[in-house]
MARVONU-353230 format. One record per residue: residue number from 1; residue in one letter; x, y, z of N, C-alpha, C in turn. Coordinates in pm, whole numbers, always signed. Layout:
N
{NUM; "A"; {X; Y; Z}; {X; Y; Z}; {X; Y; Z}}
...
% end
This chain:
221
{1; "M"; {-5325; +3202; -1723}; {-5240; +3086; -1695}; {-5100; +3127; -1649}}
{2; "I"; {-5051; +3055; -1552}; {-4912; +3083; -1509}; {-4813; +3019; -1605}}
{3; "Q"; {-4731; +3104; -1665}; {-4632; +3057; -1762}; {-4498; +3021; -1705}}
{4; "A"; {-4464; +3085; -1601}; {-4323; +3069; -1539}; {-4329; +3090; -1391}}
{5; "V"; {-4242; +3019; -1322}; {-4215; +3046; -1182}; {-4066; +3060; -1163}}
{6; "L"; {-4023; +3175; -1106}; {-3882; +3199; -1083}; {-3857; +3206; -937}}
{7; "F"; {-3733; +3172; -899}; {-3700; +3162; -758}; {-3569; +3239; -728}}
{8; "D"; {-3561; +3289; -604}; {-3436; +3327; -545}; {-3368; +3193; -503}}
{9; "L"; {-3238; +3198; -468}; {-3171; +3075; -425}; {-3155; +3067; -280}}
{10; "D"; {-3065; +3154; -223}; {-3037; +3147; -75}; {-3159; +3179; +7}}
{11; "G"; {-3196; +3096; +100}; {-3309; +3121; +185}; {-3446; +3093; +125}}
{12; "T"; {-3439; +3050; +0}; {-3567; +3013; -72}; {-3560; +2867; -118}}
{13; "L"; {-3460; +2830; -197}; {-3442; +2687; -235}; {-3338; +2627; -148}}
{14; "L"; {-3228; +2699; -123}; {-3120; +2654; -38}; {-3148; +2695; +102}}
{15; "N"; {-3142; +2603; +191}; {-3157; +2632; +335}; {-3016; +2681; +383}}
{16; "R"; {-2994; +2807; +366}; {-2863; +2864; +389}; {-2824; +2862; +535}}
{17; "D"; {-2916; +2877; +624}; {-2879; +2878; +768}; {-2820; +2732; +804}}
{18; "A"; {-2890; +2636; +763}; {-2841; +2499; +790}; {-2712; +2470; +723}}
{19; "S"; {-2701; +2519; +599}; {-2578; +2492; +521}; {-2456; +2561; +585}}
{20; "V"; {-2476; +2687; +631}; {-2362; +2757; +695}; {-2319; +2690; +824}}
{21; "V"; {-2413; +2646; +900}; {-2380; +2575; +1024}; {-2300; +2452; +997}}
{22; "S"; {-2345; +2371; +902}; {-2271; +2254; +862}; {-2130; +2286; +812}}
{23; "F"; {-2123; +2388; +727}; {-1990; +2425; +677}; {-1896; +2471; +788}}
{24; "I"; {-1940; +2559; +872}; {-1854; +2612; +979}; {-1802; +2501; +1065}}
{25; "D"; {-1887; +2405; +1102}; {-1846; +2293; +1181}; {-1732; +2213; +1115}}
{26; "D"; {-1748; +2193; +986}; {-1655; +2120; +905}; {-1519; +2196; +894}}
{27; "Q"; {-1528; +2323; +863}; {-1410; +2404; +844}; {-1331; +2409; +974}}
{28; "Y"; {-1401; +2429; +1078}; {-1336; +2442; +1211}; {-1254; +2311; +1241}}
{29; "E"; {-1318; +2194; +1210}; {-1249; +2072; +1237}; {-1132; +2047; +1151}}
{30; "R"; {-1150; +2080; +1020}; {-1041; +2063; +928}; {-922; +2154; +945}}
{31; "M"; {-954; +2276; +1002}; {-847; +2378; +1024}; {-829; +2399; +1177}}
{32; "H"; {-841; +2291; +1248}; {-829; +2301; +1395}; {-693; +2358; +1440}}
{33; "G"; {-594; +2330; +1362}; {-460; +2383; +1400}; {-461; +2530; +1408}}
{34; "S"; {-534; +2598; +1324}; {-541; +2740; +1321}; {-651; +2803; +1408}}
{35; "L"; {-756; +2725; +1420}; {-875; +2781; +1487}; {-908; +2718; +1623}}
{36; "G"; {-837; +2615; +1660}; {-864; +2537; +1781}; {-851; +2612; +1914}}
{37; "H"; {-783; +2731; +1909}; {-773; +2805; +2037}; {-902; +2877; +2066}}
{38; "I"; {-995; +2879; +1970}; {-1130; +2946; +1989}; {-1232; +2839; +2019}}
{39; "P"; {-1312; +2850; +2114}; {-1420; +2752; +2133}; {-1507; +2750; +2005}}
{40; "K"; {-1539; +2627; +1961}; {-1619; +2616; +1835}; {-1749; +2691; +1840}}
{41; "D"; {-1824; +2684; +1947}; {-1954; +2751; +1949}; {-1932; +2907; +1947}}
{42; "V"; {-1830; +2959; +2005}; {-1800; +3104; +1999}; {-1764; +3145; +1856}}
{43; "Y"; {-1679; +3064; +1794}; {-1639; +3094; +1658}; {-1759; +3092; +1556}}
{44; "A"; {-1840; +2983; +1575}; {-1958; +2968; +1485}; {-2055; +3085; +1503}}
{45; "E"; {-2078; +3120; +1626}; {-2174; +3227; +1656}; {-2132; +3359; +1600}}
{46; "R"; {-1999; +3388; +1608}; {-1947; +3510; +1561}; {-1944; +3516; +1409}}
{47; "F"; {-1908; +3403; +1348}; {-1915; +3392; +1202}; {-2051; +3424; +1151}}
{48; "I"; {-2154; +3360; +1208}; {-2290; +3379; +1157}; {-2333; +3521; +1180}}
{49; "E"; {-2291; +3584; +1289}; {-2327; +3719; +1315}; {-2264; +3819; +1210}}
{50; "L"; {-2140; +3799; +1186}; {-2064; +3878; +1085}; {-2120; +3855; +944}}
{51; "D"; {-2159; +3737; +913}; {-2201; +3698; +780}; {-2335; +3766; +739}}
{52; "R"; {-2413; +3803; +842}; {-2540; +3872; +818}; {-2624; +3801; +712}}
{53; "R"; {-2643; +3671; +737}; {-2726; +3589; +645}; {-2682; +3591; +501}}
{54; "G"; {-2553; +3602; +481}; {-2494; +3598; +346}; {-2481; +3733; +275}}
{55; "Y"; {-2517; +3840; +339}; {-2515; +3968; +276}; {-2377; +4040; +293}}
{56; "V"; {-2281; +3979; +363}; {-2145; +4021; +378}; {-2059; +3923; +317}}
{57; "W"; {-1971; +3964; +221}; {-1888; +3864; +151}; {-1781; +3815; +253}}
{58; "K"; {-1741; +3689; +236}; {-1662; +3619; +338}; {-1522; +3678; +354}}
{59; "D"; {-1467; +3750; +261}; {-1335; +3808; +286}; {-1343; +3907; +401}}
{60; "R"; {-1445; +3979; +414}; {-1467; +4074; +528}; {-1495; +4002; +656}}
{61; "V"; {-1574; +3893; +646}; {-1599; +3810; +764}; {-1474; +3750; +819}}
{62; "Y"; {-1392; +3696; +732}; {-1273; +3627; +780}; {-1166; +3731; +831}}
{63; "A"; {-1160; +3844; +771}; {-1066; +3944; +818}; {-1106; +3990; +959}}
{64; "Q"; {-1235; +4003; +986}; {-1278; +4046; +1120}; {-1248; +3932; +1218}}
{65; "L"; {-1275; +3810; +1184}; {-1252; +3697; +1272}; {-1103; +3682; +1311}}
{66; "I"; {-1011; +3700; +1210}; {-872; +3698; +1233}; {-828; +3804; +1327}}
{67; "Q"; {-888; +3919; +1317}; {-853; +4029; +1402}; {-905; +4002; +1545}}
{68; "E"; {-1030; +3967; +1554}; {-1089; +3954; +1688}; {-1034; +3837; +1768}}
{69; "F"; {-1003; +3725; +1698}; {-959; +3604; +1771}; {-811; +3583; +1763}}
{70; "D"; {-734; +3676; +1715}; {-589; +3663; +1701}; {-554; +3532; +1631}}
{71; "I"; {-612; +3509; +1517}; {-579; +3389; +1436}; {-451; +3419; +1360}}
{72; "E"; {-343; +3335; +1385}; {-213; +3364; +1325}; {-167; +3264; +1225}}
{73; "Q"; {-222; +3144; +1230}; {-170; +3035; +1150}; {-236; +3015; +1012}}
{74; "T"; {-316; +3113; +976}; {-380; +3111; +845}; {-410; +3251; +801}}
{75; "T"; {-462; +3266; +681}; {-484; +3404; +626}; {-629; +3416; +576}}
{76; "V"; {-669; +3538; +550}; {-800; +3560; +491}; {-810; +3489; +355}}
{77; "E"; {-708; +3491; +279}; {-708; +3426; +148}; {-730; +3281; +153}}
{78; "L"; {-658; +3212; +248}; {-668; +3070; +262}; {-806; +3031; +311}}
{79; "L"; {-859; +3110; +406}; {-993; +3076; +464}; {-1101; +3096; +352}}
{80; "L"; {-1084; +3205; +279}; {-1183; +3232; +169}; {-1177; +3123; +61}}
{81; "E"; {-1051; +3082; +23}; {-1037; +2976; -73}; {-1100; +2846; -26}}
{82; "D"; {-1085; +2817; +103}; {-1148; +2700; +160}; {-1300; +2710; +154}}
{83; "Y"; {-1353; +2825; +187}; {-1497; +2849; +178}; {-1549; +2823; +38}}
{84; "L"; {-1487; +2882; -63}; {-1524; +2867; -201}; {-1521; +2722; -248}}
{85; "A"; {-1417; +2650; -199}; {-1400; +2510; -242}; {-1491; +2411; -173}}
{86; "H"; {-1529; +2440; -51}; {-1598; +2337; +33}; {-1743; +2363; +64}}
{87; "F"; {-1789; +2487; +50}; {-1929; +2512; +92}; {-2027; +2428; +16}}
{88; "R"; {-2001; +2399; -108}; {-2099; +2324; -190}; {-2127; +2185; -133}}
{89; "F"; {-2029; +2131; -52}; {-2052; +2001; +7}; {-2142; +2004; +122}}
{90; "H"; {-2189; +2123; +158}; {-2275; +2139; +276}; {-2411; +2205; +240}}
{91; "C"; {-2446; +2195; +113}; {-2575; +2262; +72}; {-2695; +2173; +110}}
{92; "H"; {-2779; +2231; +194}; {-2899; +2168; +236}; {-3024; +2230; +167}}
{93; "P"; {-3099; +2148; +98}; {-3223; +2206; +46}; {-3334; +2227; +145}}
{94; "F"; {-3430; +2309; +118}; {-3549; +2308; +198}; {-3634; +2183; +162}}
{95; "D"; {-3713; +2144; +254}; {-3795; +2018; +234}; {-3887; +2036; +113}}
{96; "G"; {-3895; +1929; +38}; {-3985; +1919; -72}; {-3936; +1988; -202}}
{97; "L"; {-3812; +2028; -210}; {-3762; +2109; -318}; {-3781; +2032; -451}}
{98; "Q"; {-3724; +1916; -461}; {-3724; +1848; -592}; {-3864; +1801; -631}}
{99; "A"; {-3947; +1765; -534}; {-4082; +1723; -565}; {-4161; +1841; -619}}
{100; "M"; {-4138; +1959; -565}; {-4206; +2080; -609}; {-4169; +2110; -753}}
{101; "L"; {-4036; +2111; -783}; {-3986; +2143; -917}; {-4044; +2039; -1017}}
{102; "E"; {-4043; +1911; -983}; {-4097; +1810; -1073}; {-4244; +1834; -1100}}
{103; "S"; {-4322; +1864; -997}; {-4466; +1893; -1023}; {-4491; +2009; -1107}}
{104; "L"; {-4415; +2120; -1088}; {-4431; +2237; -1174}; {-4399; +2207; -1318}}
{105; "K"; {-4295; +2129; -1339}; {-4256; +2096; -1475}; {-4360; +2008; -1543}}
{106; "Q"; {-4428; +1919; -1462}; {-4533; +1833; -1516}; {-4656; +1918; -1560}}
{107; "Q"; {-4666; +2034; -1496}; {-4778; +2121; -1529}; {-4744; +2212; -1647}}
{108; "G"; {-4618; +2195; -1705}; {-4587; +2275; -1818}; {-4534; +2417; -1790}}
{109; "V"; {-4499; +2439; -1662}; {-4449; +2569; -1619}; {-4301; +2579; -1645}}
{110; "K"; {-4254; +2691; -1701}; {-4111; +2721; -1719}; {-4056; +2767; -1581}}
{111; "L"; {-3930; +2729; -1555}; {-3867; +2762; -1429}; {-3738; +2835; -1444}}
{112; "G"; {-3714; +2921; -1345}; {-3590; +3004; -1349}; {-3541; +3034; -1207}}
{113; "I"; {-3414; +3075; -1202}; {-3350; +3120; -1079}; {-3292; +3260; -1113}}
{114; "I"; {-3312; +3357; -1023}; {-3241; +3479; -1023}; {-3176; +3499; -885}}
{115; "S"; {-3045; +3502; -885}; {-2973; +3503; -757}; {-2867; +3613; -757}}
{116; "N"; {-2859; +3692; -653}; {-2745; +3777; -629}; {-2634; +3695; -578}}
{117; "G"; {-2512; +3720; -627}; {-2394; +3641; -574}; {-2288; +3625; -680}}
{118; "K"; {-2188; +3546; -641}; {-2077; +3515; -725}; {-2118; +3408; -823}}
{119; "G"; {-2081; +3421; -950}; {-2126; +3329; -1054}; {-2098; +3182; -1033}}
{120; "K"; {-1970; +3145; -1029}; {-1930; +3009; -1012}; {-1979; +2952; -878}}
{121; "F"; {-1962; +3030; -776}; {-1998; +2985; -640}; {-2146; +2951; -635}}
{122; "Q"; {-2233; +3036; -687}; {-2373; +3003; -687}; {-2411; +2887; -774}}
{123; "M"; {-2345; +2877; -889}; {-2373; +2765; -979}; {-2327; +2634; -915}}
{124; "D"; {-2214; +2637; -848}; {-2169; +2514; -774}; {-2273; +2474; -671}}
{125; "N"; {-2336; +2569; -602}; {-2436; +2536; -503}; {-2562; +2484; -566}}
{126; "I"; {-2603; +2540; -678}; {-2720; +2484; -752}; {-2694; +2343; -795}}
{127; "K"; {-2580; +2314; -847}; {-2542; +2179; -890}; {-2537; +2089; -771}}
{128; "A"; {-2486; +2133; -658}; {-2480; +2055; -539}; {-2620; +2010; -491}}
{129; "L"; {-2719; +2099; -513}; {-2859; +2064; -474}; {-2921; +1965; -568}}
{130; "G"; {-2852; +1946; -687}; {-2905; +1853; -789}; {-3029; +1901; -863}}
{131; "I"; {-3042; +2035; -879}; {-3163; +2085; -941}; {-3146; +2157; -1068}}
{132; "E"; {-3020; +2167; -1118}; {-2992; +2240; -1239}; {-3077; +2198; -1358}}
{133; "K"; {-3106; +2072; -1367}; {-3177; +2013; -1485}; {-3318; +2063; -1501}}
{134; "W"; {-3381; +2111; -1394}; {-3520; +2155; -1402}; {-3532; +2299; -1450}}
{135; "F"; {-3431; +2378; -1456}; {-3437; +2516; -1482}; {-3408; +2553; -1627}}
{136; "D"; {-3491; +2641; -1678}; {-3483; +2691; -1820}; {-3391; +2811; -1826}}
{137; "V"; {-3383; +2888; -1718}; {-3287; +3002; -1714}; {-3233; +3015; -1574}}
{138; "I"; {-3108; +3046; -1568}; {-3044; +3071; -1430}; {-2959; +3201; -1450}}
{139; "L"; {-3002; +3311; -1381}; {-2928; +3433; -1389}; {-2865; +3464; -1251}}
{140; "I"; {-2733; +3484; -1251}; {-2659; +3516; -1129}; {-2599; +3653; -1150}}
{141; "S"; {-2617; +3740; -1051}; {-2585; +3880; -1067}; {-2443; +3910; -1118}}
{142; "E"; {-2339; +3838; -1064}; {-2209; +3869; -1108}; {-2193; +3840; -1258}}
{143; "S"; {-2256; +3733; -1305}; {-2243; +3696; -1449}; {-2324; +3787; -1538}}
{144; "E"; {-2431; +3842; -1484}; {-2523; +3935; -1558}; {-2487; +4080; -1552}}
{145; "N"; {-2401; +4117; -1457}; {-2367; +4258; -1431}; {-2488; +4336; -1396}}
{146; "L"; {-2588; +4267; -1329}; {-2710; +4327; -1277}; {-2736; +4256; -1146}}
{147; "R"; {-2796; +4336; -1053}; {-2832; +4277; -922}; {-2980; +4308; -897}}
{148; "K"; {-3049; +4216; -831}; {-3178; +4247; -768}; {-3153; +4362; -665}}
{149; "P"; {-3237; +4461; -657}; {-3371; +4475; -710}; {-3380; +4538; -848}}
{150; "D"; {-3277; +4556; -925}; {-3283; +4610; -1058}; {-3383; +4537; -1145}}
{151; "P"; {-3488; +4608; -1187}; {-3593; +4529; -1266}; {-3540; +4469; -1392}}
{152; "R"; {-3426; +4518; -1441}; {-3376; +4467; -1566}; {-3337; +4318; -1564}}
{153; "I"; {-3298; +4272; -1444}; {-3257; +4130; -1427}; {-3383; +4042; -1440}}
{154; "F"; {-3494; +4094; -1390}; {-3617; +4023; -1395}; {-3672; +4025; -1544}}
{155; "E"; {-3654; +4138; -1606}; {-3697; +4147; -1748}; {-3613; +4060; -1836}}
{156; "R"; {-3485; +4050; -1805}; {-3399; +3963; -1886}; {-3445; +3818; -1875}}
{157; "A"; {-3484; +3778; -1752}; {-3526; +3641; -1733}; {-3655; +3616; -1805}}
{158; "M"; {-3747; +3705; -1803}; {-3877; +3697; -1871}; {-3855; +3685; -2022}}
{159; "A"; {-3768; +3764; -2073}; {-3738; +3764; -2217}; {-3682; +3624; -2259}}
{160; "S"; {-3593; +3574; -2173}; {-3533; +3440; -2202}; {-3635; +3333; -2199}}
{161; "L"; {-3735; +3344; -2112}; {-3835; +3238; -2101}; {-3952; +3264; -2197}}
{162; "N"; {-3955; +3376; -2261}; {-4067; +3417; -2349}; {-4201; +3414; -2271}}
{163; "A"; {-4192; +3470; -2147}; {-4306; +3465; -2056}; {-4347; +3610; -2019}}
{164; "L"; {-4475; +3632; -1994}; {-4524; +3758; -1951}; {-4509; +3772; -1802}}
{165; "P"; {-4455; +3884; -1750}; {-4439; +3904; -1610}; {-4572; +3884; -1531}}
{166; "S"; {-4682; +3937; -1589}; {-4813; +3927; -1522}; {-4867; +3782; -1510}}
{167; "H"; {-4802; +3688; -1585}; {-4836; +3550; -1577}; {-4724; +3468; -1518}}
{168; "S"; {-4642; +3532; -1436}; {-4524; +3464; -1376}; {-4515; +3496; -1232}}
{169; "L"; {-4467; +3396; -1153}; {-4447; +3413; -1012}; {-4294; +3433; -986}}
{170; "F"; {-4262; +3512; -884}; {-4130; +3515; -830}; {-4136; +3482; -680}}
{171; "V"; {-4064; +3379; -642}; {-4063; +3331; -504}; {-3927; +3364; -438}}
{172; "G"; {-3929; +3439; -332}; {-3810; +3472; -259}; {-3831; +3506; -113}}
{173; "D"; {-3723; +3505; -35}; {-3737; +3529; +105}; {-3713; +3680; +151}}
{174; "H"; {-3659; +3758; +64}; {-3629; +3894; +105}; {-3744; +3988; +61}}
{175; "P"; {-3798; +4060; +157}; {-3915; +4143; +126}; {-3887; +4253; +18}}
{176; "T"; {-3767; +4306; +13}; {-3734; +4413; -77}; {-3674; +4360; -207}}
{177; "T"; {-3558; +4301; -198}; {-3491; +4260; -317}; {-3552; +4146; -399}}
{178; "D"; {-3641; +4072; -335}; {-3712; +3963; -395}; {-3855; +4007; -427}}
{179; "V"; {-3937; +4020; -320}; {-4081; +4035; -341}; {-4118; +4171; -404}}
{180; "E"; {-4071; +4276; -337}; {-4103; +4408; -391}; {-4042; +4435; -530}}
{181; "A"; {-3920; +4387; -551}; {-3854; +4406; -679}; {-3923; +4332; -789}}
{182; "A"; {-3968; +4206; -762}; {-4043; +4131; -862}; {-4176; +4193; -896}}
{183; "K"; {-4244; +4246; -797}; {-4370; +4315; -818}; {-4352; +4440; -901}}
{184; "N"; {-4243; +4513; -875}; {-4209; +4635; -952}; {-4184; +4597; -1097}}
{185; "A"; {-4142; +4480; -1121}; {-4114; +4431; -1256}; {-4239; +4370; -1325}}
{186; "G"; {-4355; +4377; -1251}; {-4482; +4335; -1306}; {-4513; +4193; -1279}}
{187; "M"; {-4434; +4123; -1193}; {-4456; +3980; -1161}; {-4543; +3966; -1038}}
{188; "I"; {-4588; +3846; -1014}; {-4665; +3813; -893}; {-4565; +3772; -787}}
{189; "G"; {-4565; +3844; -675}; {-4467; +3826; -568}; {-4506; +3731; -462}}
{190; "V"; {-4426; +3625; -439}; {-4455; +3528; -336}; {-4344; +3530; -234}}
{191; "W"; {-4378; +3555; -113}; {-4283; +3558; -5}; {-4269; +3425; +67}}
{192; "K"; {-4148; +3368; +63}; {-4120; +3252; +146}; {-4083; +3303; +280}}
{193; "K"; {-4167; +3287; +379}; {-4150; +3349; +509}; {-4014; +3319; +571}}
{194; "D"; {-3950; +3415; +631}; {-3820; +3405; +684}; {-3817; +3477; +820}}
{195; "A"; {-3755; +3416; +916}; {-3755; +3475; +1051}; {-3682; +3603; +1059}}
{196; "G"; {-3604; +3632; +959}; {-3532; +3762; +957}; {-3616; +3886; +935}}
{197; "W"; {-3737; +3866; +887}; {-3826; +3979; +857}; {-3961; +3944; +906}}
{198; "N"; {-4037; +4051; +949}; {-4171; +4029; +1009}; {-4278; +4018; +900}}
{199; "E"; {-4260; +4087; +789}; {-4367; +4088; +686}; {-4313; +4130; +555}}
{200; "A"; {-4393; +4108; +447}; {-4352; +4149; +313}; {-4480; +4186; +244}}
{201; "A"; {-4474; +4283; +157}; {-4593; +4324; +80}; {-4609; +4231; -43}}
{202; "A"; {-4643; +4104; -10}; {-4645; +4004; -118}; {-4788; +3977; -160}}
{203; "D"; {-4798; +3925; -280}; {-4932; +3876; -321}; {-4969; +3747; -252}}
{204; "Y"; {-4870; +3664; -220}; {-4891; +3542; -147}; {-4772; +3525; -50}}
{205; "A"; {-4796; +3452; +59}; {-4692; +3419; +158}; {-4702; +3270; +184}}
{206; "I"; {-4587; +3204; +190}; {-4584; +3059; +206}; {-4484; +3029; +321}}
{207; "D"; {-4508; +2910; +382}; {-4418; +2860; +482}; {-4330; +2744; +416}}
{208; "E"; {-4393; +2666; +332}; {-4319; +2554; +269}; {-4322; +2562; +116}}
{209; "L"; {-4222; +2502; +57}; {-4217; +2509; -93}; {-4331; +2441; -159}}
{210; "D"; {-4388; +2343; -105}; {-4495; +2271; -175}; {-4623; +2359; -194}}
{211; "E"; {-4626; +2470; -121}; {-4736; +2560; -135}; {-4735; +2636; -271}}
{212; "V"; {-4614; +2635; -333}; {-4606; +2707; -467}; {-4699; +2631; -559}}
{213; "N"; {-4702; +2502; -558}; {-4789; +2426; -647}; {-4934; +2463; -624}}
{214; "R"; {-4977; +2478; -500}; {-5116; +2517; -470}; {-5150; +2652; -530}}
{215; "I"; {-5056; +2747; -519}; {-5080; +2880; -577}; {-5094; +2877; -729}}
{216; "V"; {-5004; +2801; -796}; {-5018; +2784; -943}; {-5147; +2720; -985}}
{217; "Q"; {-5183; +2616; -909}; {-5315; +2544; -944}; {-5433; +2635; -927}}
{218; "E"; {-5431; +2719; -817}; {-5538; +2808; -790}; {-5549; +2915; -900}}
{219; "L"; {-5435; +2970; -944}; {-5438; +3072; -1045}; {-5472; +3024; -1181}}
{220; "N"; {-5446; +2890; -1205}; {-5481; +2831; -1331}; {-5621; +2768; -1336}}
{221; "A"; {-5687; +2774; -1220}; {-5820; +2708; -1217}; {-5920; +2787; -1299}}
% end
């Protein structure tokens, strides 16, 4: 029987690509006095390129943007502060997120999140998605002083849930830090397919979140 299902956040529950596009558009308009000399599409494209799907922290992204586009009327610190304060207002879930979580809970499955990132920032995004209430454990790397793919962060979540890794799923979009790392920790690895990677050595691969329910039902049959 499946005892627990744990998830990555960005690119798995949170549609980060859509969220970033929405945020950049809003930030550009609000800070037009500083950024308006750059065509919006050029600024957005370069931001997304430098951001590398969230794997580069925004202080480095903004420093590079300021240098490349000769931005003079603001600073890295102000842009980063604005990002931290406003990104949560642009959090877009993947389709079917809340229905999936509700269904899993009705089946008696324990739920968790393991996310690399800044503690308060990631928690703000989880709350913005309106999903915090469904989770029995939420571990964020900055708060735990551990990062995926370190198996200890998965083990910590399993201990908190009192669940066996072999009876637990981990769902994530990154082939290495999510799928491979979870399997190394003894869990069942589910890859949420992502255009950034061609394949993952997963036990299961899904396109949509509602497929997680199907996997749990099949394994519990």
